[in-house]
mmCIF file as gemmi writes it, N, C-alpha and C atoms, coordinates in Angstrom:
data_model
loop_
_atom_site.group_PDB
_atom_site.id
_atom_site.type_symbol
_atom_site.label_atom_id
_atom_site.label_alt_id
_atom_site.label_comp_id
_atom_site.label_asym_id
_atom_site.label_entity_id
_atom_site.label_seq_id
_atom_site.pdbx_PDB_ins_code
_atom_site.Cartn_x
_atom_site.Cartn_y
_atom_site.Cartn_z
_atom_site.occupancy
_atom_site.B_iso_or_equiv
_atom_site.pdbx_formal_charge
_atom_site.auth_seq_id
_atom_site.auth_asym_id
_atom_site.pdbx_PDB_model_num
ATOM 1 N N . ALA Axp A 1 ? -184.527 172.332 105.219 1 0 ? 1 A 1
ATOM 2 C CA . ALA Axp A 1 ? -183.337 172.677 104.551 1 0 ? 1 A 1
ATOM 3 C C . ALA Axp A 1 ? -183.801 173.585 103.234 1 0 ? 1 A 1
ATOM 4 N N . PRO Axp A 2 ? -182.781 174.439 103.001 1 0 ? 2 A 1
ATOM 5 C CA . PRO Axp A 2 ? -183.168 175.464 101.943 1 0 ? 2 A 1
ATOM 6 C C . PRO Axp A 2 ? -183.651 175.061 100.717 1 0 ? 2 A 1
ATOM 7 N N . VAL Axp A 3 ? -184.309 175.624 100.081 1 0 ? 3 A 1
ATOM 8 C CA . VAL Axp A 3 ? -184.665 175.138 98.551 1 0 ? 3 A 1
ATOM 9 C C . VAL Axp A 3 ? -183.925 175.817 97.626 1 0 ? 3 A 1
ATOM 10 N N . GLN Axp A 4 ? -183.017 174.921 96.571 1 0 ? 4 A 1
ATOM 11 C CA . GLN Axp A 4 ? -182.226 175.615 95.713 1 0 ? 4 A 1
ATOM 12 C C . GLN Axp A 4 ? -183.173 176.244 94.73 1 0 ? 4 A 1
ATOM 13 N N . ILE Axp A 5 ? -182.682 177.377 94.082 1 0 ? 5 A 1
ATOM 14 C CA . ILE Axp A 5 ? -183.465 178.145 93.012 1 0 ? 5 A 1
ATOM 15 C C . ILE Axp A 5 ? -183.658 177.318 91.762 1 0 ? 5 A 1
ATOM 16 N N . PHE Axp A 6 ? -182.841 176.422 91.273 1 0 ? 6 A 1
ATOM 17 C CA . PHE Axp A 6 ? -182.739 175.522 90.325 1 0 ? 6 A 1
ATOM 18 C C . PHE Axp A 6 ? -183.774 174.515 90.404 1 0 ? 6 A 1
ATOM 19 N N . GLU Axp A 7 ? -184.09 174.161 91.603 1 0 ? 7 A 1
ATOM 20 C CA . GLU Axp A 7 ? -184.822 172.751 91.629 1 0 ? 7 A 1
ATOM 21 C C . GLU Axp A 7 ? -186.169 172.855 91.122 1 0 ? 7 A 1
ATOM 22 N N . PRO Axp A 8 ? -186.829 173.841 91.355 1 0 ? 8 A 1
ATOM 23 C CA . PRO Axp A 8 ? -188.323 173.916 90.849 1 0 ? 8 A 1
ATOM 24 C C . PRO Axp A 8 ? -188.38 173.937 89.464 1 0 ? 8 A 1
ATOM 25 N N . ARG Axp A 9 ? -187.274 174.69 88.755 1 0 ? 9 A 1
ATOM 26 C CA . ARG Axp A 9 ? -187.244 174.504 87.287 1 0 ? 9 A 1
ATOM 27 C C . ARG Axp A 9 ? -187.096 173.294 86.799 1 0 ? 9 A 1
ATOM 28 N N . ARG Axp A 10 ? -186.066 172.914 87.352 1 0 ? 10 A 1
ATOM 29 C CA . ARG Axp A 10 ? -185.529 171.347 86.743 1 0 ? 10 A 1
ATOM 30 C C . ARG Axp A 10 ? -186.749 170.494 86.95 1 0 ? 10 A 1
ATOM 31 N N . SER Axp A 11 ? -187.224 170.564 88.004 1 0 ? 11 A 1
ATOM 32 C CA . SER Axp A 11 ? -188.578 169.468 88.337 1 0 ? 11 A 1
ATOM 33 C C . SER Axp A 11 ? -189.534 169.846 87.138 1 0 ? 11 A 1
ATOM 34 N N . PHE Axp A 12 ? -190.004 171.198 87.009 1 0 ? 12 A 1
ATOM 35 C CA . PHE Axp A 12 ? -190.663 171.596 85.858 1 0 ? 12 A 1
ATOM 36 C C . PHE Axp A 12 ? -190.494 171.03 84.513 1 0 ? 12 A 1
ATOM 37 N N . ILE Axp A 13 ? -189.266 171.154 84.102 1 0 ? 13 A 1
ATOM 38 C CA . ILE Axp A 13 ? -188.685 170.631 82.952 1 0 ? 13 A 1
ATOM 39 C C . ILE Axp A 13 ? -188.993 169.067 82.743 1 0 ? 13 A 1
ATOM 40 N N . LEU Axp A 14 ? -188.412 168.485 83.859 1 0 ? 14 A 1
ATOM 41 C CA . LEU Axp A 14 ? -188.508 166.944 83.826 1 0 ? 14 A 1
ATOM 42 C C . LEU Axp A 14 ? -189.851 166.449 83.685 1 0 ? 14 A 1
ATOM 43 N N . VAL Axp A 15 ? -190.943 167.112 84.623 1 0 ? 15 A 1
ATOM 44 C CA . VAL Axp A 15 ? -192.039 166.471 84.527 1 0 ? 15 A 1
ATOM 45 C C . VAL Axp A 15 ? -192.814 166.844 83.262 1 0 ? 15 A 1
ATOM 46 N N . GLY Axp A 16 ? -192.554 168.103 82.702 1 0 ? 16 A 1
ATOM 47 C CA . GLY Axp A 16 ? -193.305 168.551 81.478 1 0 ? 16 A 1
ATOM 48 C C . GLY Axp A 16 ? -192.893 167.571 80.218 1 0 ? 16 A 1
ATOM 49 N N . ALA Axp A 17 ? -191.575 167.374 80.327 1 0 ? 17 A 1
ATOM 50 C CA . ALA Axp A 17 ? -190.839 166.611 79.428 1 0 ? 17 A 1
ATOM 51 C C . ALA Axp A 17 ? -191.477 165.03 79.3 1 0 ? 17 A 1
ATOM 52 N N . SER Axp A 18 ? -191.584 164.602 80.643 1 0 ? 18 A 1
ATOM 53 C CA . SER Axp A 18 ? -192.247 163.234 80.771 1 0 ? 18 A 1
ATOM 54 C C . SER Axp A 18 ? -193.622 163.055 80.268 1 0 ? 18 A 1
ATOM 55 N N . THR Axp A 19 ? -194.444 164.163 80.64 1 0 ? 19 A 1
ATOM 56 C CA . THR Axp A 19 ? -195.807 164.34 80.46 1 0 ? 19 A 1
ATOM 57 C C . THR Axp A 19 ? -195.994 164.196 78.821 1 0 ? 19 A 1
ATOM 58 N N . VAL Axp A 20 ? -195.167 164.995 78.048 1 0 ? 20 A 1
ATOM 59 C CA . VAL Axp A 20 ? -195.406 165.099 76.798 1 0 ? 20 A 1
ATOM 60 C C . VAL Axp A 20 ? -194.806 163.757 76.08 1 0 ? 20 A 1
ATOM 61 N N . ALA Axp A 21 ? -193.771 163.244 76.394 1 0 ? 21 A 1
ATOM 62 C CA . ALA Axp A 21 ? -193.198 161.948 75.921 1 0 ? 21 A 1
ATOM 63 C C . ALA Axp A 21 ? -194.209 160.751 76.227 1 0 ? 21 A 1
ATOM 64 N N . GLY Axp A 22 ? -194.755 160.814 77.483 1 0 ? 22 A 1
ATOM 65 C CA . GLY Axp A 22 ? -195.723 159.69 77.675 1 0 ? 22 A 1
ATOM 66 C C . GLY Axp A 22 ? -197.028 159.866 76.966 1 0 ? 22 A 1
ATOM 67 N N . SER Axp A 23 ? -197.304 161.007 76.682 1 0 ? 23 A 1
ATOM 68 C CA . SER Axp A 23 ? -198.603 161.371 75.918 1 0 ? 23 A 1
ATOM 69 C C . SER Axp A 23 ? -198.555 160.624 74.49 1 0 ? 23 A 1
ATOM 70 N N . LEU Axp A 24 ? -197.195 160.976 74.06 1 0 ? 24 A 1
ATOM 71 C CA . LEU Axp A 24 ? -196.842 160.725 72.513 1 0 ? 24 A 1
ATOM 72 C C . LEU Axp A 24 ? -196.923 159.132 72.175 1 0 ? 24 A 1
ATOM 73 N N . ILE Axp A 25 ? -196.827 158.436 73.221 1 0 ? 25 A 1
ATOM 74 C CA . ILE Axp A 25 ? -196.543 157.022 73.053 1 0 ? 25 A 1
ATOM 75 C C . ILE Axp A 25 ? -197.567 156.327 72.278 1 0 ? 25 A 1
ATOM 76 N N . PRO Axp A 26 ? -198.87 156.517 72.956 1 0 ? 26 A 1
ATOM 77 C CA . PRO Axp A 26 ? -200.24 155.809 72.293 1 0 ? 26 A 1
ATOM 78 C C . PRO Axp A 26 ? -200.36 156.431 70.879 1 0 ? 26 A 1
ATOM 79 N N . LEU Axp A 27 ? -200.165 157.653 70.675 1 0 ? 27 A 1
ATOM 80 C CA . LEU Axp A 27 ? -200.279 158.226 69.396 1 0 ? 27 A 1
ATOM 81 C C . LEU Axp A 27 ? -199.374 157.847 68.261 1 0 ? 27 A 1
ATOM 82 N N . VAL Axp A 28 ? -198.232 157.795 68.54 1 0 ? 28 A 1
ATOM 83 C CA . VAL Axp A 28 ? -197.124 157.514 67.291 1 0 ? 28 A 1
ATOM 84 C C . VAL Axp A 28 ? -197.58 156.544 66.483 1 0 ? 28 A 1
ATOM 85 N N . PRO Axp A 29 ? -198.214 155.205 66.83 1 0 ? 29 A 1
ATOM 86 C CA . PRO Axp A 29 ? -198.643 154.344 66.003 1 0 ? 29 A 1
ATOM 87 C C . PRO Axp A 29 ? -199.519 154.679 64.74 1 0 ? 29 A 1
ATOM 88 N N . PHE Axp A 30 ? -200.484 155.784 65.303 1 0 ? 30 A 1
ATOM 89 C CA . PHE Axp A 30 ? -201.369 156.115 64.249 1 0 ? 30 A 1
ATOM 90 C C . PHE Axp A 30 ? -200.623 156.815 63.059 1 0 ? 30 A 1
ATOM 91 N N . ILE Axp A 31 ? -199.435 157.556 63.54 1 0 ? 31 A 1
ATOM 92 C CA . ILE Axp A 31 ? -198.918 158.093 62.299 1 0 ? 31 A 1
ATOM 93 C C . ILE Axp A 31 ? -198.161 157.029 61.124 1 0 ? 31 A 1
ATOM 94 N N . PHE Axp A 32 ? -197.937 155.76 61.732 1 0 ? 32 A 1
ATOM 95 C CA . PHE Axp A 32 ? -197.214 154.804 60.965 1 0 ? 32 A 1
ATOM 96 C C . PHE Axp A 32 ? -198.136 153.691 60.367 1 0 ? 32 A 1
ATOM 97 N N . VAL Axp A 33 ? -199.478 153.741 60.722 1 0 ? 33 A 1
ATOM 98 C CA . VAL Axp A 33 ? -200.266 152.893 60.122 1 0 ? 33 A 1
ATOM 99 C C . VAL Axp A 33 ? -201.126 153.612 59.117 1 0 ? 33 A 1
ATOM 100 N N . GLY Axp A 34 ? -200.99 154.906 58.805 1 0 ? 34 A 1
ATOM 101 C CA . GLY Axp A 34 ? -201.96 155.463 57.804 1 0 ? 34 A 1
ATOM 102 C C . GLY Axp A 34 ? -203.331 155.847 58.477 1 0 ? 34 A 1
ATOM 103 N N . GLY Axp A 35 ? -204.533 155.527 57.56 1 0 ? 35 A 1
ATOM 104 C CA . GLY Axp A 35 ? -205.722 155.803 57.745 1 0 ? 35 A 1
ATOM 105 C C . GLY Axp A 35 ? -206.762 154.698 58.423 1 0 ? 35 A 1
ATOM 106 N N . ASP Axp A 36 ? -205.913 153.433 58.666 1 0 ? 36 A 1
ATOM 107 C CA . ASP Axp A 36 ? -206.525 152.47 59.337 1 0 ? 36 A 1
ATOM 108 C C . ASP Axp A 36 ? -206.611 152.657 60.753 1 0 ? 36 A 1
ATOM 109 N N . VAL Axp A 37 ? -207.723 152.933 61.238 1 0 ? 37 A 1
ATOM 110 C CA . VAL Axp A 37 ? -207.799 153.277 62.722 1 0 ? 37 A 1
ATOM 111 C C . VAL Axp A 37 ? -208.175 152.112 63.404 1 0 ? 37 A 1
ATOM 112 N N . VAL Axp A 38 ? -208.313 150.958 63.191 1 0 ? 38 A 1
ATOM 113 C CA . VAL Axp A 38 ? -208.374 149.753 63.957 1 0 ? 38 A 1
ATOM 114 C C . VAL Axp A 38 ? -207.04 149.218 63.813 1 0 ? 38 A 1
ATOM 115 N N . THR Axp A 39 ? -206.168 149.104 63.069 1 0 ? 39 A 1
ATOM 116 C CA . THR Axp A 39 ? -204.723 148.658 62.98 1 0 ? 39 A 1
ATOM 117 C C . THR Axp A 39 ? -204.16 149.585 63.921 1 0 ? 39 A 1
ATOM 118 N N . GLY Axp A 40 ? -204.359 150.855 63.728 1 0 ? 40 A 1
ATOM 119 C CA . GLY Axp A 40 ? -203.668 151.95 64.676 1 0 ? 40 A 1
ATOM 120 C C . GLY Axp A 40 ? -203.984 151.821 66.286 1 0 ? 40 A 1
ATOM 121 N N . ALA Axp A 41 ? -205.311 151.446 66.314 1 0 ? 41 A 1
ATOM 122 C CA . ALA Axp A 41 ? -205.788 151.251 67.852 1 0 ? 41 A 1
ATOM 123 C C . ALA Axp A 41 ? -205.117 149.966 68.567 1 0 ? 41 A 1
ATOM 124 N N . ILE Axp A 42 ? -205.155 148.816 67.68 1 0 ? 42 A 1
ATOM 125 C CA . ILE Axp A 42 ? -204.463 147.783 68.166 1 0 ? 42 A 1
ATOM 126 C C . ILE Axp A 42 ? -202.932 148.15 68.263 1 0 ? 42 A 1
ATOM 127 N N . THR Axp A 43 ? -202.355 148.753 67.563 1 0 ? 43 A 1
ATOM 128 C CA . THR Axp A 43 ? -200.825 148.877 67.605 1 0 ? 43 A 1
ATOM 129 C C . THR Axp A 43 ? -200.697 149.629 68.808 1 0 ? 43 A 1
ATOM 130 N N . SER Axp A 44 ? -201.632 151.002 69.034 1 0 ? 44 A 1
ATOM 131 C CA . SER Axp A 44 ? -201.322 151.893 70.167 1 0 ? 44 A 1
ATOM 132 C C . SER Axp A 44 ? -201.402 151.047 71.432 1 0 ? 44 A 1
ATOM 133 N N . VAL Axp A 45 ? -202.438 150.163 71.582 1 0 ? 45 A 1
ATOM 134 C CA . VAL Axp A 45 ? -202.535 149.29 72.626 1 0 ? 45 A 1
ATOM 135 C C . VAL Axp A 45 ? -201.477 148.434 73.062 1 0 ? 45 A 1
ATOM 136 N N . ILE Axp A 46 ? -200.661 147.77 71.98 1 0 ? 46 A 1
ATOM 137 C CA . ILE Axp A 46 ? -199.696 146.985 72.295 1 0 ? 46 A 1
ATOM 138 C C . ILE Axp A 46 ? -198.349 147.749 72.619 1 0 ? 46 A 1
ATOM 139 N N . VAL Axp A 47 ? -198.216 148.813 71.901 1 0 ? 47 A 1
ATOM 140 C CA . VAL Axp A 47 ? -196.854 149.832 72.09 1 0 ? 47 A 1
ATOM 141 C C . VAL Axp A 47 ? -197.181 150.487 73.501 1 0 ? 47 A 1
ATOM 142 N N . SER Axp A 48 ? -198.38 150.9 73.899 1 0 ? 48 A 1
ATOM 143 C CA . SER Axp A 48 ? -198.572 151.482 75.246 1 0 ? 48 A 1
ATOM 144 C C . SER Axp A 48 ? -198.094 150.375 76.292 1 0 ? 48 A 1
ATOM 145 N N . GLY Axp A 49 ? -198.592 149.219 75.912 1 0 ? 49 A 1
ATOM 146 C CA . GLY Axp A 49 ? -198.493 148.128 77.03 1 0 ? 49 A 1
ATOM 147 C C . GLY Axp A 49 ? -197.09 147.725 77.198 1 0 ? 49 A 1
ATOM 148 N N . ILE Axp A 50 ? -196.331 147.67 76.391 1 0 ? 50 A 1
ATOM 149 C CA . ILE Axp A 50 ? -194.855 147.644 76.353 1 0 ? 50 A 1
ATOM 150 C C . ILE Axp A 50 ? -194.286 148.678 76.894 1 0 ? 50 A 1
ATOM 151 N N . ALA Axp A 51 ? -194.636 149.902 76.525 1 0 ? 51 A 1
ATOM 152 C CA . ALA Axp A 51 ? -194.098 150.905 77.264 1 0 ? 51 A 1
ATOM 153 C C . ALA Axp A 51 ? -194.166 151.098 78.943 1 0 ? 51 A 1
ATOM 154 N N . LEU Axp A 52 ? -195.477 150.857 79.127 1 0 ? 52 A 1
ATOM 155 C CA . LEU Axp A 52 ? -195.836 150.599 80.635 1 0 ? 52 A 1
ATOM 156 C C . LEU Axp A 52 ? -195.102 149.614 81.24 1 0 ? 52 A 1
ATOM 157 N N . PHE Axp A 53 ? -194.926 148.621 80.942 1 0 ? 53 A 1
ATOM 158 C CA . PHE Axp A 53 ? -194.344 147.375 81.453 1 0 ? 53 A 1
ATOM 159 C C . PHE Axp A 53 ? -192.82 147.914 81.701 1 0 ? 53 A 1
ATOM 160 N N . LEU Axp A 54 ? -192.181 148.535 80.672 1 0 ? 54 A 1
ATOM 161 C CA . LEU Axp A 54 ? -190.875 148.846 80.839 1 0 ? 54 A 1
ATOM 162 C C . LEU Axp A 54 ? -190.681 149.903 81.802 1 0 ? 54 A 1
ATOM 163 N N . ILE Axp A 55 ? -191.581 150.789 82.205 1 0 ? 55 A 1
ATOM 164 C CA . ILE Axp A 55 ? -191.631 152.002 82.931 1 0 ? 55 A 1
ATOM 165 C C . ILE Axp A 55 ? -191.719 151.363 84.363 1 0 ? 55 A 1
ATOM 166 N N . GLY Axp A 56 ? -192.586 150.311 84.544 1 0 ? 56 A 1
ATOM 167 C CA . GLY Axp A 56 ? -192.767 149.549 85.773 1 0 ? 56 A 1
ATOM 168 C C . GLY Axp A 56 ? -191.587 148.665 86.11 1 0 ? 56 A 1
ATOM 169 N N . TRP Axp A 57 ? -190.93 148.165 84.924 1 0 ? 57 A 1
ATOM 170 C CA . TRP Axp A 57 ? -189.558 147.321 85.283 1 0 ? 57 A 1
ATOM 171 C C . TRP Axp A 57 ? -188.451 148.423 85.756 1 0 ? 57 A 1
ATOM 172 N N . TYR Axp A 58 ? -188.575 149.295 84.946 1 0 ? 58 A 1
ATOM 173 C CA . TYR Axp A 58 ? -187.473 150.407 85.386 1 0 ? 58 A 1
ATOM 174 C C . TYR Axp A 58 ? -187.543 150.758 86.84 1 0 ? 58 A 1
ATOM 175 N N . ALA Axp A 59 ? -188.837 151.077 87.29 1 0 ? 59 A 1
ATOM 176 C CA . ALA Axp A 59 ? -189.179 151.819 88.62 1 0 ? 59 A 1
ATOM 177 C C . ALA Axp A 59 ? -188.639 150.808 89.496 1 0 ? 59 A 1
ATOM 178 N N . ALA Axp A 60 ? -188.991 149.465 89.322 1 0 ? 60 A 1
ATOM 179 C CA . ALA Axp A 60 ? -188.545 148.409 90.45 1 0 ? 60 A 1
ATOM 180 C C . ALA Axp A 60 ? -186.948 148.136 90.305 1 0 ? 60 A 1
ATOM 181 N N . LYS Axp A 61 ? -186.235 148.283 89.117 1 0 ? 61 A 1
ATOM 182 C CA . LYS Axp A 61 ? -184.886 148.353 89.018 1 0 ? 61 A 1
ATOM 183 C C . LYS Axp A 61 ? -184.086 149.301 89.791 1 0 ? 61 A 1
ATOM 184 N N . THR Axp A 62 ? -184.69 150.459 89.998 1 0 ? 62 A 1
ATOM 185 C CA . THR Axp A 62 ? -184.082 151.676 90.327 1 0 ? 62 A 1
ATOM 186 C C . THR Axp A 62 ? -184.702 151.951 91.913 1 0 ? 62 A 1
ATOM 187 N N . THR Axp A 63 ? -185.568 150.986 92.478 1 0 ? 63 A 1
ATOM 188 C CA . THR Axp A 63 ? -185.998 151 93.828 1 0 ? 63 A 1
ATOM 189 C C . THR Axp A 63 ? -185.822 149.955 94.279 1 0 ? 63 A 1
ATOM 190 N N . VAL Axp A 64 ? -186.987 149.13 94.836 1 0 ? 64 A 1
ATOM 191 C CA . VAL Axp A 64 ? -187.006 147.71 95.467 1 0 ? 64 A 1
ATOM 192 C C . VAL Axp A 64 ? -187.951 147.021 94.84 1 0 ? 64 A 1
ATOM 193 N N . GLY Axp A 65 ? -187.975 145.823 94.453 1 0 ? 65 A 1
ATOM 194 C CA . GLY Axp A 65 ? -189.212 145.012 94.174 1 0 ? 65 A 1
ATOM 195 C C . GLY Axp A 65 ? -188.902 144.05 93.03 1 0 ? 65 A 1
ATOM 196 N N . SER Axp A 66 ? -189.777 143.104 92.692 1 0 ? 66 A 1
ATOM 197 C CA . SER Axp A 66 ? -189.726 142.029 91.666 1 0 ? 66 A 1
ATOM 198 C C . SER Axp A 66 ? -189.845 142.962 90.196 1 0 ? 66 A 1
ATOM 199 N N . LEU Axp A 67 ? -188.867 142.834 89.373 1 0 ? 67 A 1
ATOM 200 C CA . LEU Axp A 67 ? -188.959 143.446 88.042 1 0 ? 67 A 1
ATOM 201 C C . LEU Axp A 67 ? -190.116 143.077 87.269 1 0 ? 67 A 1
ATOM 202 N N . TRP Axp A 68 ? -190.506 141.64 87.247 1 0 ? 68 A 1
ATOM 203 C CA . TRP Axp A 68 ? -191.628 141.412 86.466 1 0 ? 68 A 1
ATOM 204 C C . TRP Axp A 68 ? -192.938 141.698 87.107 1 0 ? 68 A 1
ATOM 205 N N . ARG Axp A 69 ? -193.002 141.54 88.141 1 0 ? 69 A 1
ATOM 206 C CA . ARG Axp A 69 ? -194.403 141.957 89.062 1 0 ? 69 A 1
ATOM 207 C C . ARG Axp A 69 ? -194.519 143.413 88.911 1 0 ? 69 A 1
ATOM 208 N N . SER Axp A 70 ? -193.52 144.229 89.05 1 0 ? 70 A 1
ATOM 209 C CA . SER Axp A 70 ? -193.675 145.672 88.796 1 0 ? 70 A 1
ATOM 210 C C . SER Axp A 70 ? -194.043 146.176 87.608 1 0 ? 70 A 1
ATOM 211 N N . GLY Axp A 71 ? -193.33 145.347 86.332 1 0 ? 71 A 1
ATOM 212 C CA . GLY Axp A 71 ? -193.715 145.801 85.03 1 0 ? 71 A 1
ATOM 213 C C . GLY Axp A 71 ? -195.164 145.395 84.624 1 0 ? 71 A 1
ATOM 214 N N . LEU Axp A 72 ? -195.49 144.063 85.24 1 0 ? 72 A 1
ATOM 215 C CA . LEU Axp A 72 ? -196.978 143.503 84.8 1 0 ? 72 A 1
ATOM 216 C C . LEU Axp A 72 ? -198.014 144.563 85.61 1 0 ? 72 A 1
ATOM 217 N N . GLN Axp A 73 ? -197.702 144.898 86.539 1 0 ? 73 A 1
ATOM 218 C CA . GLN Axp A 73 ? -198.668 145.541 87.501 1 0 ? 73 A 1
ATOM 219 C C . GLN Axp A 73 ? -198.705 147.008 86.785 1 0 ? 73 A 1
ATOM 220 N N . MET Axp A 74 ? -197.718 147.565 86.394 1 0 ? 74 A 1
ATOM 221 C CA . MET Axp A 74 ? -197.856 149.096 85.75 1 0 ? 74 A 1
ATOM 222 C C . MET Axp A 74 ? -198.518 148.782 84.645 1 0 ? 74 A 1
ATOM 223 N N . ALA Axp A 75 ? -198.479 147.816 83.622 1 0 ? 75 A 1
ATOM 224 C CA . ALA Axp A 75 ? -199.064 147.49 82.453 1 0 ? 75 A 1
ATOM 225 C C . ALA Axp A 75 ? -200.496 147.175 82.424 1 0 ? 75 A 1
ATOM 226 N N . VAL Axp A 76 ? -200.66 146.433 83.608 1 0 ? 76 A 1
ATOM 227 C CA . VAL Axp A 76 ? -202.146 146.205 83.784 1 0 ? 76 A 1
ATOM 228 C C . VAL Axp A 76 ? -203.063 147.108 84.286 1 0 ? 76 A 1
ATOM 229 N N . ILE Axp A 77 ? -202.571 147.921 85.043 1 0 ? 77 A 1
ATOM 230 C CA . ILE Axp A 77 ? -203.261 149.252 85.637 1 0 ? 77 A 1
ATOM 231 C C . ILE Axp A 77 ? -203.253 150.191 84.598 1 0 ? 77 A 1
ATOM 232 N N . GLY Axp A 78 ? -202.497 150.531 84.193 1 0 ? 78 A 1
ATOM 233 C CA . GLY Axp A 78 ? -202.047 151.532 82.643 1 0 ? 78 A 1
ATOM 234 C C . GLY Axp A 78 ? -203.329 151.054 81.641 1 0 ? 78 A 1
ATOM 235 N N . LEU Axp A 79 ? -203.249 149.669 81.427 1 0 ? 79 A 1
ATOM 236 C CA . LEU Axp A 79 ? -204.116 149.183 80.183 1 0 ? 79 A 1
ATOM 237 C C . LEU Axp A 79 ? -205.688 149.454 80.716 1 0 ? 79 A 1
ATOM 238 N N . PHE Axp A 80 ? -205.991 148.869 81.991 1 0 ? 80 A 1
ATOM 239 C CA . PHE Axp A 80 ? -207.275 149.125 82.422 1 0 ? 80 A 1
ATOM 240 C C . PHE Axp A 80 ? -207.848 150.642 82.556 1 0 ? 80 A 1
ATOM 241 N N . ALA Axp A 81 ? -206.924 151.42 82.941 1 0 ? 81 A 1
ATOM 242 C CA . ALA Axp A 81 ? -207.232 152.757 82.846 1 0 ? 81 A 1
ATOM 243 C C . ALA Axp A 81 ? -207.599 153.444 81.413 1 0 ? 81 A 1
ATOM 244 N N . GLY Axp A 82 ? -206.943 152.929 80.34 1 0 ? 82 A 1
ATOM 245 C CA . GLY Axp A 82 ? -207.426 153.145 78.997 1 0 ? 82 A 1
ATOM 246 C C . GLY Axp A 82 ? -208.568 152.583 78.692 1 0 ? 82 A 1
ATOM 247 N N . LEU Axp A 83 ? -208.723 151.185 79.02 1 0 ? 83 A 1
ATOM 248 C CA . LEU Axp A 83 ? -209.905 150.625 78.712 1 0 ? 83 A 1
ATOM 249 C C . LEU Axp A 83 ? -211.163 151.499 79.218 1 0 ? 83 A 1
ATOM 250 N N . LEU Axp A 84 ? -211.093 151.744 80.679 1 0 ? 84 A 1
ATOM 251 C CA . LEU Axp A 84 ? -212.205 152.326 81.277 1 0 ? 84 A 1
ATOM 252 C C . LEU Axp A 84 ? -212.252 153.807 80.813 1 0 ? 84 A 1
ATOM 253 N N . GLY Axp A 85 ? -211.272 154.582 80.212 1 0 ? 85 A 1
ATOM 254 C CA . GLY Axp A 85 ? -211.627 155.697 79.568 1 0 ? 85 A 1
ATOM 255 C C . GLY Axp A 85 ? -212.343 155.562 78.133 1 0 ? 85 A 1
ATOM 256 N N . PHE Axp A 86 ? -211.959 154.591 77.556 1 0 ? 86 A 1
ATOM 257 C CA . PHE Axp A 86 ? -212.591 154.277 76.277 1 0 ? 86 A 1
ATOM 258 C C . PHE Axp A 86 ? -214.03 153.971 76.455 1 0 ? 86 A 1
ATOM 259 N N . LEU Axp A 87 ? -214.139 152.919 77.302 1 0 ? 87 A 1
ATOM 260 C CA . LEU Axp A 87 ? -215.889 152.604 77.685 1 0 ? 87 A 1
ATOM 261 C C . LEU Axp A 87 ? -216.643 153.863 78.134 1 0 ? 87 A 1
ATOM 262 N N . ILE Axp A 88 ? -216.021 154.853 78.885 1 0 ? 88 A 1
ATOM 263 C CA . ILE Axp A 88 ? -216.76 155.719 79.414 1 0 ? 88 A 1
ATOM 264 C C . ILE Axp A 88 ? -217.073 156.797 78.302 1 0 ? 88 A 1
ATOM 265 N N . GLY Axp A 89 ? -216.101 156.944 77.257 1 0 ? 89 A 1
ATOM 266 C CA . GLY Axp A 89 ? -216.412 157.675 76.06 1 0 ? 89 A 1
ATOM 267 C C . GLY Axp A 89 ? -217.405 156.997 75.21 1 0 ? 89 A 1
ATOM 268 N N . HIS Axp A 90 ? -217.384 155.718 75.155 1 0 ? 90 A 1
ATOM 269 C CA . HIS Axp A 90 ? -218.417 154.926 74.322 1 0 ? 90 A 1
ATOM 270 C C . HIS Axp A 90 ? -219.659 154.933 74.84 1 0 ? 90 A 1
ATOM 271 N N . PHE Axp A 91 ? -219.673 155.029 76.217 1 0 ? 91 A 1
ATOM 272 C CA . PHE Axp A 91 ? -221.15 154.956 76.773 1 0 ? 91 A 1
ATOM 273 C C . PHE Axp A 91 ? -221.84 156.378 77.042 1 0 ? 91 A 1
ATOM 274 N N . ILE Axp A 92 ? -221.053 157.343 76.603 1 0 ? 92 A 1
ATOM 275 C CA . ILE Axp A 92 ? -221.63 158.969 76.858 1 0 ? 92 A 1
ATOM 276 C C . ILE Axp A 92 ? -221.904 159.354 75.235 1 0 ? 92 A 1
ATOM 277 N N . GLY Axp A 93 ? -221.472 158.433 74.326 1 0 ? 93 A 1
ATOM 278 C CA . GLY Axp A 93 ? -221.796 158.681 73.157 1 0 ? 93 A 1
ATOM 279 C C . GLY Axp A 93 ? -220.721 159.333 72.195 1 0 ? 93 A 1
ATOM 280 N N . THR Axp A 94 ? -219.202 159.177 72.653 1 0 ? 94 A 1
ATOM 281 C CA . THR Axp A 94 ? -218.187 159.405 71.869 1 0 ? 94 A 1
ATOM 282 C C . THR Axp A 94 ? -217.713 158.122 71.621 1 0 ? 94 A 1
ATOM 283 N N . ASN Axp A 95 ? -217.783 157.707 70.086 1 0 ? 95 A 1
ATOM 284 C CA . ASN Axp A 95 ? -217.182 156.151 69.741 1 0 ? 95 A 1
ATOM 285 C C . ASN Axp A 95 ? -216.11 156.455 68.663 1 0 ? 95 A 1
ATOM 286 N N . PRO Axp A 96 ? -214.98 156.419 69.253 1 0 ? 96 A 1
ATOM 287 C CA . PRO Axp A 96 ? -213.667 156.863 68.334 1 0 ? 96 A 1
ATOM 288 C C . PRO Axp A 96 ? -213.548 155.651 67.511 1 0 ? 96 A 1
ATOM 289 N N . VAL Axp A 97 ? -214.158 154.427 67.542 1 0 ? 97 A 1
ATOM 290 C CA . VAL Axp A 97 ? -213.685 153.24 66.417 1 0 ? 97 A 1
ATOM 291 C C . VAL Axp A 97 ? -215.003 152.848 66.062 1 0 ? 97 A 1
């Protein structure tokens, strides 16, 4: 099938906007808690977990699958990836907290 000229641009804009929005989710809580890094980190984990759950829930709603299972699966995998990144940074000598 022929590729429409606007499809790559549309995909580029959608993926780019999604990446920026997704990257801002864990950062926004730090703006509201001020200089308290521990409170910001805890709030960021909670907000990120909720956002990941909602993304998984929406994915199951628009395709096929259990809403709760998909939401929990997305949240657990995403939070585990964040924890793994934190631990790797901690063990190579970069301790943000």
